[in-house]
C-alpha positions in Angstrom: 0.0 0.0 0.0 1.4 3.4 -1.0 0.7 6.3 1.4 1.2 10.0 0.9 1.8 12.8 3.2 0.2 16.2 2.6 0.6 19.1 5.1 1.8 16.6 7.7 -1.2 14.3 7.3 -0.7 10.8 6.1 -3.3 9.1 4.0 -3.4 6.0 1.9 -5.5 5.2 -1.2 -7.5 2.7 0.9 -8.4 5.2 3.6 -10.2 7.7 1.5 -10.0 10.2 4.4 -8.1 13.5 4.0 -8.0 16.0 6.9 -7.8 19.5 5.5 -8.2 22.4 8.0 -11.6 22.0 9.7 -13.1 19.5 7.2 -12.6 15.8 7.0 -13.5 14.8 3.4 -14.5 11.3 2.3 -15.3 10.2 -1.2 -19.0 10.8 -0.7 -19.5 13.7 1.7 -17.9 16.6 3.6 -17.9 16.4 7.4 -17.4 19.7 9.2 -15.6 19.4 12.5 -16.3 22.1 15.1 -13.7 23.8 17.2 -14.4 21.4 20.1 -14.5 18.3 18.0 -18.3 17.9 17.5 -19.4 17.0 14.0 -21.4 20.0 12.8 -22.8 18.1 9.8 -24.4 15.5 12.2 -26.1 18.3 14.2 -29.9 18.6 13.8 -29.7 22.4 13.6 -27.2 22.0 10.6 -29.5 19.5 9.0 -32.6 21.7 9.5 -30.8 24.6 7.8 -29.5 22.5 4.9 -32.9 20.9 4.3 -35.0 24.1 5.1 -37.1 22.0 7.5 -39.3 24.4 9.5 -40.9 21.5 11.5 -37.5 20.3 12.7 -36.5 23.9 13.6 -39.7 24.3 15.7 -39.2 21.0 17.4 -35.5 21.8 18.2 -36.3 25.3 19.5 -38.7 23.7 22.0 -36.4 20.9 23.0 -33.2 23.0 23.3 -34.7 26.1 25.0 -33.9 26.6 28.7 -35.0 29.2 31.2 -31.8 31.1 30.6 -31.9 30.8 26.8 -35.2 30.7 25.0 -34.8 29.7 21.4 -37.1 30.5 18.4 -37.2 28.4 15.3 -35.2 31.1 13.6 -32.4 30.6 16.1 -32.0 27.0 14.9 -30.3 27.6 11.6 -26.6 26.9 11.7 -24.0 26.4 9.0 -21.4 25.1 11.5 -19.6 27.0 14.2 -16.6 27.7 11.9 -18.7 28.5 8.8 -17.9 32.1 8.8 -20.5 32.7 6.2 -24.2 32.4 7.1 -26.1 31.3 10.1 -24.8 30.4 13.5 -26.7 28.9 16.4 -27.0 31.0 19.6 -25.1 28.3 21.5 -22.2 28.7 19.1 -22.2 32.5 19.2 -21.7 32.3 23.0 -19.3 29.3 23.1 -16.1 30.2 25.0 -14.2 27.3 23.3 -15.3 28.6 19.8 -14.4 32.2 20.6 -11.0 31.1 22.0 -10.2 29.1 18.9 -11.1 32.0 16.6 -9.1 34.4 18.8 -6.1 32.1 18.6 -6.5 31.6 14.9 -6.7 27.8 15.0 -8.9 25.7 12.9 -10.0 23.7 15.9 -8.7 23.0 19.4 -6.5 20.1 18.1 -4.3 22.7 16.5 -3.9 24.7 19.7 -0.6 24.8 21.7 -2.7 24.6 24.9 -4.7 21.5 23.9 -6.6 20.3 26.0 -7.2 23.4 28.2 -9.6 23.8 31.1 -12.3 25.3 28.9 -12.2 22.4 26.5 -12.1 19.8 29.4 -15.2 21.4 30.9 -17.0 21.2 27.5 -15.9 17.6 27.0 -17.8 16.9 30.3 -21.0 17.9 28.6 -20.5 17.0 24.9 -18.9 13.6 25.5 -15.7 11.7 24.8 -16.3 11.3 21.1 -15.4 15.0 20.6 -12.1 14.4 22.5 -11.3 11.3 20.5 -12.0 13.1 17.2 -9.6 16.0 18.2 -7.0 13.5 19.5 -7.1 11.8 16.1 -6.7 15.2 14.3 -3.9 16.2 16.6 -2.0 12.9 16.1 -2.1 13.6 12.3 -0.5 17.0 12.6 
């Protein structure tokens, strides 16, 4: 098997996975990885925006609203926390991990010299270990 290295990332013809900045690209789809390692393209808010699904937006606004943050269906559109062009969920607008990554100019936290900082560790506690594993994999490929 022949492998190639591009920008410090090793891939092989069999793997069909190429990590480029914040996107992991497979032969069939683009997966957008958030600053904290969540998969934006798996998020229901992202899917509601891409499919223009008003019923899903309404359901998610009800489900995700809290006493501190009441969401409307219009708040549910999101193009990914690193999209830079378009819609951004209220959660993402207020996210200290996202804001830190942007301030530091890194594609995601795996690229940060302070990985994994206290902010990110606190977030892993609420979003789960899959996000950590994803960032660990990206970091190992750098």
